[in-house]
KESE-298225 format. One record per atom (N, C-alpha, C): residue in three letters; chain; atom name; x, y, z. Coordinates in steps of 0.05 Angstrom, whole numbers, plus 32768, in hexadecimal, padded with zeros to 4 digits. Example, Ala and Ser with C-alpha at 12.3 -4.5 7.8 and 13.67 -1.06 7.14 Angstrom:
REM KESE-298225
{atom ALA; A; N; {8108; 7F8E; 809C}} {atom ALA; A; CA; {80F6; 7FA6; 809C}} {atom ALA; A; C; {8108; 7FBE; 809C}} {atom SER; A; N; {8101; 7FD3; 808E}} {atom SER; A; CA; {8111; 7FEB; 808F}} {atom SER; A; C; {8102; 8001; 809D}} 
END
This chain:
REM KESE-298225
{atom MET; A; N; {7F0F; 7F18; 7E86}} {atom MET; A; CA; {7F09; 7F26; 7E9E}} {atom MET; A; C; {7EEB; 7F23; 7EA4}} {atom SER; A; N; {7EE4; 7F21; 7EBE}} {atom SER; A; CA; {7EC9; 7F1D; 7EC6}} {atom SER; A; C; {7EB8; 7F35; 7EBF}} {atom GLU; A; N; {7E9F; 7F30; 7EB9}} {atom GLU; A; CA; {7E8C; 7F45; 7EB1}} {atom GLU; A; C; {7E7C; 7F4E; 7ECA}} {atom VAL; A; N; {7E7D; 7F67; 7ED1}} {atom VAL; A; CA; {7E6D; 7F71; 7EE7}} {atom VAL; A; C; {7E52; 7F7B; 7EDB}} {atom ILE; A; N; {7E3D; 7F70; 7EE5}} {atom ILE; A; CA; {7E22; 7F78; 7EDC}} {atom ILE; A; C; {7E16; 7F8B; 7EF0}} {atom ALA; A; N; {7E11; 7FA3; 7EE9}} {atom ALA; A; CA; {7E05; 7FB7; 7EFB}} {atom ALA; A; C; {7DE7; 7FB6; 7EF8}} {atom ASN; A; N; {7DD9; 7FB5; 7F0F}} {atom ASN; A; CA; {7DBC; 7FB6; 7F0F}} {atom ASN; A; C; {7DAF; 7F9E; 7F00}} {atom GLN; A; N; {7DBD; 7F89; 7EFD}} {atom GLN; A; CA; {7DB1; 7F71; 7EF0}} {atom GLN; A; C; {7DBC; 7F58; 7EFD}} {atom ASN; A; N; {7DB5; 7F54; 7F16}} {atom ASN; A; CA; {7DBE; 7F3D; 7F25}} {atom ASN; A; C; {7DB2; 7F24; 7F18}} {atom VAL; A; N; {7DC3; 7F11; 7F12}} {atom VAL; A; CA; {7DB9; 7EF7; 7F09}} {atom VAL; A; C; {7DAD; 7EE9; 7F21}} {atom VAL; A; N; {7DBB; 7EEA; 7F38}} {atom VAL; A; CA; {7DB2; 7EDE; 7F51}} {atom VAL; A; C; {7DB2; 7EF4; 7F66}} {atom THR; A; N; {7D9B; 7EF7; 7F73}} {atom THR; A; CA; {7D98; 7F0C; 7F88}} {atom THR; A; C; {7D97; 7EFE; 7FA3}} {atom LEU; A; N; {7DA6; 7F08; 7FB6}} {atom LEU; A; CA; {7DA6; 7EFD; 7FD1}} {atom LEU; A; C; {7D94; 7F0E; 7FE3}} {atom THR; A; N; {7D83; 7F02; 7FF3}} {atom THR; A; CA; {7D74; 7F11; 8007}} {atom THR; A; C; {7D87; 7F1A; 801D}} {atom ALA; A; N; {7D7D; 7F2B; 802F}} {atom ALA; A; CA; {7D8E; 7F34; 8045}} {atom ALA; A; C; {7D97; 7F1D; 8057}} {atom ASN; A; N; {7D86; 7F09; 805B}} {atom ASN; A; CA; {7D8E; 7EF2; 806B}} {atom ASN; A; C; {7DA4; 7EE2; 805D}} {atom ALA; A; N; {7DA2; 7EDF; 8043}} {atom ALA; A; CA; {7DB6; 7ED0; 8034}} {atom ALA; A; C; {7DD1; 7EDF; 8034}} {atom VAL; A; N; {7DD0; 7EF9; 8031}} {atom VAL; A; CA; {7DE8; 7F0A; 8032}} {atom VAL; A; C; {7DF6; 7F06; 804D}} {atom GLU; A; N; {7DE6; 7F07; 8062}} {atom GLU; A; CA; {7DF1; 7F05; 807D}} {atom GLU; A; C; {7DFF; 7EE9; 8081}} {atom GLU; A; N; {7DF3; 7ED4; 8077}} {atom GLU; A; CA; {7DFE; 7EB9; 807A}} {atom GLU; A; C; {7E17; 7EB6; 8069}} {atom VAL; A; N; {7E17; 7EC1; 8051}} {atom VAL; A; CA; {7E2F; 7EBF; 8040}} {atom VAL; A; C; {7E46; 7ECF; 804D}} {atom ARG; A; N; {7E40; 7EE6; 8058}} {atom ARG; A; CA; {7E55; 7EF5; 8066}} {atom ARG; A; C; {7E62; 7EE5; 807D}} {atom VAL; A; N; {7E51; 7ED6; 808C}} {atom VAL; A; CA; {7E5B; 7EC5; 80A1}} {atom VAL; A; C; {7E6D; 7EAF; 8095}} {atom LEU; A; N; {7E64; 7EA3; 8080}} {atom LEU; A; CA; {7E74; 7E8D; 8074}} {atom LEU; A; C; {7E8E; 7E97; 8068}} {atom LEU; A; N; {7E8E; 7EB0; 805E}} {atom LEU; A; CA; {7EA6; 7EBC; 8053}} {atom LEU; A; C; {7EBC; 7EC1; 8068}} {atom THR; A; N; {7EB5; 7EC1; 8082}} {atom THR; A; CA; {7EC9; 7EC5; 8097}} {atom THR; A; C; {7ED9; 7EAC; 809C}} {atom LYS; A; N; {7ED1; 7E95; 8092}} {atom LYS; A; CA; {7EE0; 7E7C; 8096}} {atom LYS; A; C; {7EF9; 7E7D; 8086}} {atom PRO; A; N; {7F0F; 7E74; 8092}} {atom PRO; A; CA; {7F2A; 7E75; 8084}} {atom PRO; A; C; {7F2A; 7E69; 8068}} {atom GLU; A; N; {7F1B; 7E53; 8064}} {atom GLU; A; CA; {7F1B; 7E45; 804A}} {atom GLU; A; C; {7F0D; 7E56; 8034}} {atom ASN; A; N; {7EFE; 7E6A; 803C}} {atom ASN; A; CA; {7EF0; 7E7B; 8029}} {atom ASN; A; C; {7EFD; 7E96; 8025}} {atom ALA; A; N; {7F13; 7E9A; 8031}} {atom ALA; A; CA; {7F21; 7EB4; 802F}} {atom ALA; A; C; {7F27; 7EBB; 8012}} {atom GLY; A; N; {7F20; 7ED3; 800A}} {atom GLY; A; CA; {7F25; 7EDD; 7FEF}} {atom GLY; A; C; {7F13; 7ED2; 7FD9}} {atom LYS; A; N; {7EFF; 7EC3; 7FE1}} {atom LYS; A; CA; {7EED; 7EB7; 7FCD}} {atom LYS; A; C; {7ED2; 7EC5; 7FCD}} {atom HIS; A; N; {7EC1; 7EBD; 7FBA}} {atom HIS; A; CA; {7EA7; 7EC9; 7FB7}} {atom HIS; A; C; {7E93; 7EB2; 7FB5}} {atom MET; A; N; {7E79; 7EB8; 7FB8}} {atom MET; A; CA; {7E64; 7EA4; 7FB6}} {atom MET; A; C; {7E5D; 7E9F; 7F98}} {atom ARG; A; N; {7E60; 7E86; 7F90}} {atom ARG; A; CA; {7E59; 7E7F; 7F74}} {atom ARG; A; C; {7E40; 7E6E; 7F75}} {atom PHE; A; N; {7E2D; 7E75; 7F63}} {atom PHE; A; CA; {7E15; 7E65; 7F5F}} {atom PHE; A; C; {7E17; 7E59; 7F43}} {atom TYR; A; N; {7E0E; 7E40; 7F40}} {atom TYR; A; CA; {7E0F; 7E33; 7F26}} {atom TYR; A; C; {7DFA; 7E1D; 7F24}} {atom VAL; A; N; {7DF6; 7E13; 7F0C}} {atom VAL; A; CA; {7DE4; 7DFD; 7F08}} {atom VAL; A; C; {7DF4; 7DE7; 7EF9}} {atom GLU; A; N; {7DEC; 7DCE; 7EFE}} {atom GLU; A; CA; {7DF8; 7DB8; 7EF0}} {atom GLU; A; C; {7DE4; 7DA2; 7EEC}} {atom GLN; A; N; {7DEA; 7D90; 7EDA}} {atom GLN; A; CA; {7DD8; 7D7A; 7ED5}} {atom GLN; A; C; {7DD7; 7D68; 7EEE}} {atom GLY; A; N; {7DBF; 7D5E; 7EF4}} {atom GLY; A; CA; {7DBC; 7D4D; 7F0B}} {atom GLY; A; C; {7DA3; 7D53; 7F1B}} {atom GLY; A; N; {7DA1; 7D46; 7F32}} {atom GLY; A; CA; {7D8A; 7D4A; 7F43}} {atom GLY; A; C; {7D72; 7D3B; 7F39}} {atom CYS; A; N; {7D5C; 7D3C; 7F47}} {atom CYS; A; CA; {7D45; 7D2C; 7F40}} {atom CYS; A; C; {7D33; 7D3A; 7F2B}} {atom SER; A; N; {7D39; 7D53; 7F24}} {atom SER; A; CA; {7D2A; 7D61; 7F10}} {atom SER; A; C; {7D3A; 7D68; 7EF7}} {atom GLY; A; N; {7D53; 7D5F; 7EF5}} {atom GLY; A; CA; {7D63; 7D63; 7EDD}} {atom GLY; A; C; {7D7A; 7D77; 7EE0}} {atom MET; A; N; {7D76; 7D8C; 7EEF}} {atom MET; A; CA; {7D8B; 7DA0; 7EF4}} {atom MET; A; C; {7D8C; 7DA4; 7F12}} {atom GLN; A; N; {7DA4; 7DAA; 7F1D}} {atom GLN; A; CA; {7DA7; 7DAF; 7F39}} {atom GLN; A; C; {7DB7; 7DC8; 7F3E}} {atom TYR; A; N; {7DB1; 7DD5; 7F54}} {atom TYR; A; CA; {7DBF; 7DED; 7F5C}} {atom TYR; A; C; {7DD9; 7DE7; 7F6B}} {atom GLY; A; N; {7DEC; 7DF9; 7F69}} {atom GLY; A; CA; {7E05; 7DF6; 7F78}} {atom GLY; A; C; {7E0D; 7E11; 7F82}} {atom MET; A; N; {7E1A; 7E12; 7F99}} {atom MET; A; CA; {7E25; 7E2A; 7FA5}} {atom MET; A; C; {7E40; 7E22; 7FB0}} {atom VAL; A; N; {7E54; 7E33; 7FAB}} {atom VAL; A; CA; {7E6F; 7E2E; 7FB5}} {atom VAL; A; C; {7E7E; 7E49; 7FB7}} {atom PHE; A; N; {7E91; 7E4A; 7FC9}} {atom PHE; A; CA; {7EA2; 7E61; 7FCB}} {atom PHE; A; C; {7EB9; 7E5D; 7FB7}} {atom ASP; A; N; {7EBE; 7E70; 7FA6}} {atom ASP; A; CA; {7ED0; 7E6C; 7F90}} {atom ASP; A; C; {7EDC; 7E87; 7F88}} {atom GLU; A; N; {7EF0; 7E86; 7F77}} {atom GLU; A; CA; {7EFD; 7E9E; 7F6C}} {atom GLU; A; C; {7EEF; 7EA5; 7F52}} {atom SER; A; N; {7EF0; 7EBE; 7F4A}} {atom SER; A; CA; {7EE5; 7EC7; 7F31}} {atom SER; A; C; {7EF3; 7EBC; 7F19}} {atom ARG; A; N; {7EE4; 7EB6; 7F04}} {atom ARG; A; CA; {7EF0; 7EAC; 7EEB}} {atom ARG; A; C; {7EE9; 7EC0; 7ED5}} {atom ASP; A; N; {7EF8; 7EBE; 7EBF}} {atom ASP; A; CA; {7EF6; 7ED2; 7EAA}} {atom ASP; A; C; {7EDA; 7ED8; 7EA0}} {atom ALA; A; N; {7ECA; 7EC4; 7E9A}} {atom ALA; A; CA; {7EB0; 7EC8; 7E8E}} {atom ALA; A; C; {7E99; 7ECC; 7EA2}} {atom ASP; A; N; {7E9F; 7ECC; 7EBC}} {atom ASP; A; CA; {7E8A; 7ECE; 7ED0}} {atom ASP; A; C; {7E7A; 7EE8; 7ECE}} {atom LEU; A; N; {7E60; 7EE6; 7ED5}} {atom LEU; A; CA; {7E50; 7EFD; 7ED9}} {atom LEU; A; C; {7E52; 7F03; 7EF7}} {atom VAL; A; N; {7E5A; 7F1B; 7EFE}} {atom VAL; A; CA; {7E5F; 7F22; 7F1A}} {atom VAL; A; C; {7E4C; 7F38; 7F23}} {atom THR; A; N; {7E3E; 7F33; 7F39}} {atom THR; A; CA; {7E2C; 7F47; 7F44}} {atom THR; A; C; {7E32; 7F4A; 7F62}} {atom GLU; A; N; {7E28; 7F5F; 7F6D}} {atom GLU; A; CA; {7E2B; 7F65; 7F89}} {atom GLU; A; C; {7E0F; 7F65; 7F96}} {atom ASN; A; N; {7E0E; 7F5A; 7FAD}} {atom ASN; A; CA; {7DF6; 7F5A; 7FBE}} {atom ASN; A; C; {7DFD; 7F64; 7FD9}} {atom ASP; A; N; {7DF8; 7F7D; 7FDF}} {atom ASP; A; CA; {7DFF; 7F89; 7FF9}} {atom ASP; A; C; {7E1C; 7F83; 8000}} {atom GLY; A; N; {7E2E; 7F86; 7FED}} {atom GLY; A; CA; {7E4B; 7F82; 7FF3}} {atom GLY; A; C; {7E55; 7F66; 7FEF}} {atom VAL; A; N; {7E43; 7F53; 7FEA}} {atom VAL; A; CA; {7E4B; 7F37; 7FE6}} {atom VAL; A; C; {7E4C; 7F32; 7FC7}} {atom THR; A; N; {7E64; 7F2A; 7FBE}} {atom THR; A; CA; {7E67; 7F24; 7FA1}} {atom THR; A; C; {7E5C; 7F09; 7F9B}} {atom VAL; A; N; {7E4C; 7F08; 7F85}} {atom VAL; A; CA; {7E3F; 7EF0; 7F7C}} {atom VAL; A; C; {7E4A; 7EEA; 7F60}} {atom LEU; A; N; {7E53; 7ED2; 7F5B}} {atom LEU; A; CA; {7E5E; 7EC9; 7F41}} {atom LEU; A; C; {7E4B; 7EB5; 7F35}} {atom VAL; A; N; {7E47; 7EB7; 7F1A}} {atom VAL; A; CA; {7E37; 7EA4; 7F0B}} {atom VAL; A; C; {7E44; 7EA1; 7EF0}} {atom ASP; A; N; {7E48; 7E88; 7EE8}} {atom ASP; A; CA; {7E54; 7E83; 7ECD}} {atom ASP; A; C; {7E3E; 7E89; 7EB8}} {atom PRO; A; N; {7E46; 7E8F; 7E9F}} {atom PRO; A; CA; {7E32; 7E97; 7E8B}} {atom PRO; A; C; {7E1D; 7E81; 7E85}} {atom ILE; A; N; {7E24; 7E68; 7E85}} {atom ILE; A; CA; {7E11; 7E53; 7E80}} {atom ILE; A; C; {7DFC; 7E51; 7E96}} {atom SER; A; N; {7E05; 7E51; 7EAF}} {atom SER; A; CA; {7DF3; 7E51; 7EC6}} {atom SER; A; C; {7DE1; 7E69; 7EC7}} {atom ALA; A; N; {7DEC; 7E80; 7EBE}} {atom ALA; A; CA; {7DDC; 7E99; 7EBE}} {atom ALA; A; C; {7DC2; 7E96; 7EAF}} {atom ASP; A; N; {7DC3; 7E87; 7E98}} {atom ASP; A; CA; {7DAA; 7E84; 7E89}} {atom ASP; A; C; {7D95; 7E76; 7E99}} {atom PHE; A; N; {7D9C; 7E64; 7EAB}} {atom PHE; A; CA; {7D89; 7E55; 7EBB}} {atom PHE; A; C; {7D82; 7E64; 7ED5}} {atom LEU; A; N; {7D94; 7E76; 7EDE}} {atom LEU; A; CA; {7D91; 7E82; 7EF9}} {atom LEU; A; C; {7D86; 7E9F; 7EF8}} {atom ARG; A; N; {7D85; 7EAC; 7EE1}} {atom ARG; A; CA; {7D7E; 7EC8; 7EE0}} {atom ARG; A; C; {7D63; 7ECD; 7EEE}} {atom GLY; A; N; {7D64; 7EE0; 7F02}} {atom GLY; A; CA; {7D4C; 7EE6; 7F11}} {atom GLY; A; C; {7D49; 7ED6; 7F2B}} {atom THR; A; N; {7D5C; 7EC4; 7F30}} {atom THR; A; CA; {7D5A; 7EB3; 7F48}} {atom THR; A; C; {7D5F; 7EC3; 7F61}} {atom VAL; A; N; {7D50; 7EBD; 7F76}} {atom VAL; A; CA; {7D53; 7EC9; 7F91}} {atom VAL; A; C; {7D5C; 7EB3; 7FA4}} {atom VAL; A; N; {7D71; 7EB9; 7FB4}} {atom VAL; A; CA; {7D7A; 7EA6; 7FC8}} {atom VAL; A; C; {7D76; 7EB2; 7FE3}} {atom ASP; A; N; {7D68; 7EA2; 7FF4}} {atom ASP; A; CA; {7D63; 7EAA; 8010}} {atom ASP; A; C; {7D71; 7E97; 8022}} {atom PHE; A; N; {7D72; 7E9D; 803C}} {atom PHE; A; CA; {7D7D; 7E8C; 804F}} {atom PHE; A; C; {7D6C; 7E8C; 8068}} {atom SER; A; N; {7D68; 7E74; 8073}} {atom SER; A; CA; {7D59; 7E71; 808C}} {atom SER; A; C; {7D69; 7E5F; 809F}} {atom ASP; A; N; {7D6A; 7E67; 80B9}} {atom ASP; A; CA; {7D78; 7E56; 80CC}} {atom ASP; A; C; {7D65; 7E45; 80DD}} {atom ALA; A; N; {7D4D; 7E41; 80D2}} {atom ALA; A; CA; {7D39; 7E30; 80DF}} {atom ALA; A; C; {7D43; 7E14; 80E3}} {atom MET; A; N; {7D3B; 7E08; 80FA}} {atom MET; A; CA; {7D44; 7DED; 8100}} {atom MET; A; C; {7D3A; 7DD9; 80EA}} {atom THR; A; N; {7D22; 7DDD; 80E1}} {atom THR; A; CA; {7D16; 7DCC; 80CC}} {atom THR; A; C; {7D14; 7DDB; 80B2}} {atom GLY; A; N; {7D21; 7DD1; 809E}} {atom GLY; A; CA; {7D1F; 7DDE; 8084}} {atom GLY; A; C; {7D31; 7DF6; 8081}} {atom GLY; A; N; {7D45; 7DF9; 8092}} {atom GLY; A; CA; {7D56; 7E10; 8091}} {atom GLY; A; C; {7D6B; 7E0D; 807B}} {atom GLY; A; N; {7D7A; 7E23; 8076}} {atom GLY; A; CA; {7D8F; 7E22; 8061}} {atom GLY; A; C; {7D89; 7E36; 804B}} {atom PHE; A; N; {7D98; 7E35; 8036}} {atom PHE; A; CA; {7D93; 7E46; 801F}} {atom PHE; A; C; {7D7B; 7E3C; 800F}} {atom LYS; A; N; {7D6A; 7E4F; 8008}} {atom LYS; A; CA; {7D52; 7E49; 7FF8}} {atom LYS; A; C; {7D53; 7E58; 7FDE}} {atom ILE; A; N; {7D4F; 7E4A; 7FC8}} {atom ILE; A; CA; {7D52; 7E56; 7FAD}} {atom ILE; A; C; {7D37; 7E58; 7FA0}} {atom THR; A; N; {7D30; 7E70; 7F97}} {atom THR; A; CA; {7D18; 7E75; 7F88}} {atom THR; A; C; {7D20; 7E7D; 7F6C}} {atom ASN; A; N; {7D1B; 7E6B; 7F59}} {atom ASN; A; CA; {7D23; 7E6F; 7F3E}} {atom ASN; A; C; {7D0B; 7E72; 7F2B}} {atom PRO; A; N; {7D07; 7E8A; 7F1F}} {atom PRO; A; CA; {7CF0; 7E8E; 7F0E}} {atom PRO; A; C; {7CF2; 7E7E; 7EF3}} {atom ASN; A; N; {7D0A; 7E73; 7EED}} {atom ASN; A; CA; {7D0E; 7E64; 7ED5}} {atom ASN; A; C; {7D08; 7E46; 7ED8}} {atom ALA; A; N; {7D03; 7E3D; 7EF0}} {atom ALA; A; CA; {7CFE; 7E21; 7EF5}} {atom ALA; A; C; {7CE1; 7E1B; 7EEE}} {atom LYS; A; N; {7CDD; 7E08; 7EDC}} {atom LYS; A; CA; {7CC2; 7DFF; 7ED5}} {atom LYS; A; C; {7CB7; 7DEE; 7EEB}} {atom GLN; A; N; {7CC9; 7DDF; 7EF8}} {atom GLN; A; CA; {7CC1; 7DCD; 7F0D}} {atom GLN; A; C; {7CD9; 7DC9; 7F20}} {atom SER; A; N; {7CD4; 7DC8; 7F3A}} {atom SER; A; CA; {7CE9; 7DC3; 7F4D}} {atom SER; A; C; {7CE2; 7DAA; 7F5D}} {atom CYS; A; N; {7CF7; 7D9D; 7F67}} {atom CYS; A; CA; {7CF2; 7D85; 7F77}} {atom CYS; A; C; {7CED; 7D8E; 7F94}} {atom GLY; A; N; {7CE4; 7D7C; 7FA4}} {atom GLY; A; CA; {7CDE; 7D81; 7FC0}} {atom GLY; A; C; {7CF5; 7D8A; 7FD1}} {atom CYS; A; N; {7D0D; 7D82; 7FC9}} {atom CYS; A; CA; {7D25; 7D89; 7FD9}} {atom CYS; A; C; {7D2D; 7DA6; 7FD4}} {atom GLY; A; N; {7D24; 7DB2; 7FBE}} {atom GLY; A; CA; {7D2C; 7DCD; 7FB7}} {atom GLY; A; C; {7D47; 7DD0; 7FAC}} {atom ARG; A; N; {7D55; 7DBA; 7FA7}} {atom ARG; A; CA; {7D70; 7DBB; 7F9C}} {atom ARG; A; C; {7D72; 7DB5; 7F7E}} {atom SER; A; N; {7D5C; 7DAC; 7F73}} {atom SER; A; CA; {7D5D; 7DA7; 7F56}} {atom SER; A; C; {7D44; 7DB1; 7F49}} {atom PHE; A; N; {7D45; 7DB5; 7F2F}} {atom PHE; A; CA; {7D2F; 7DC0; 7F20}} {atom PHE; A; C; {7D2F; 7DB7; 7F03}} {atom GLU; A; N; {7D19; 7DBC; 7EF6}} {atom GLU; A; CA; {7D17; 7DB7; 7ED9}} {atom GLU; A; C; {7D16; 7DD2; 7ECB}} {atom ALA; A; N; {7D27; 7DD5; 7EB7}} {atom ALA; A; CA; {7D28; 7DEF; 7EA9}} {atom ALA; A; C; {7D13; 7DF0; 7E93}} 
END
């Protein structure tokens, strides 16, 4: 069963990110799913971020951000703990922005980091 972590968000969404996720959750293909954040090998700095709408899995750490459920697998949680995700709809440089206090170095694209 998924573990609900109270007052200990692995990933925190800003108000702008919550609003955008809510919009994306209204799409038919995302019905009944939640926002999952994860890391995987790759990118120009060694590790890269991933976000996908997904169903909860047994070992997931599950948190709530203003009513939006966020899922993180236990391995990714070690790399993401304390991460803040923001969203901007700016024409240049818009999209989800990840601020990870565990990243020793991030690449210019903001999608990969060195742990």
